[in-house]
N, C-alpha and C positions, 0 to 999 in steps of 0.2 A: 760635670755638663758646664762648655765651653758658652761664652756670653754668646758668641755668633749661634751655635744649637738654641739656644734657648730662645733668641729674637727668630730663626725662621719657623719653630715650633709655636711661639706666639701667633704668627704669621699666620702662618696655617690654621692654626685654629679660628683665627679672625675670618680670615677666608671664608670659612666651613660655616662659621656660625652669619655671618654676610650674605653667602649663600643662602643658606637655608630660609636665613629672613627672607630674601627677597623671592624665593620659588613661593613659600607662604601666602605673603600679598599678590604676587600674579594669580593664582589658585583663589584666592578670595576675591579678587575685584571681578575675575571673571565667573566666577560663583556668582555674586552679587548682579553681575551685569544680566547674566541667563534667566536666573529669575526674576529679574525686572522686565523681561521680559515677556517670559510665563505667564507673569500676572497680567502682565496689559492684553497678552493674546487673550487669556480667557474670562479675566473682570474686568472689563470696559470701565473707564473713569467718568463717575455716580453725573448725570446733567443736574446742570446747576436749576434752580427754581426759579421762577420770575420776580423778577425785581417788584420788590413794593412800595407803594410811592410813601413819602413821606407825608406829605401833605393833609393824610387821612387817620394823622393821632386822635384819642380820643383827646379830653381835658385830662383825664383822670392818668392818661400816660403823659401827658406835658406836663403833669404835677407832680407827675413821679422824676422823671428827666429832671427838671427845675430842683426839687431834694436832694440829688443823686449830687447834684453839682454843688448843691452847696452846702453837702454834706465833707464832699471831696476840698473844696475851698478851704473851709474848718479843718480840717486835717492839714492839710501842707502849710496853712498857715502854724498850728500848732507845732509843727515840729519844725519848723522854720526858727521858731522861737526859744523855742528851746533846744535845737543846737547852735546858734550863736554863740562864734568866739567873741 
């Protein structure tokens, strides 16, 4: 085989491969879009529950939040101390 024949076969194979990938991705996008529309039609989005007020926290919840903040702060401090350069 000559170099030009190899080049032509390579380009044909490349075009075939790229064409197949393009068709596959097009079908995939169309399929995902149709499924999204079908799901939206038959199962509507859930209604968001009413927002709760933050002012009504009990003392136990406020203490728990303070404890979580303290634990996270200690973990960050320990991580930074261990990874100093």
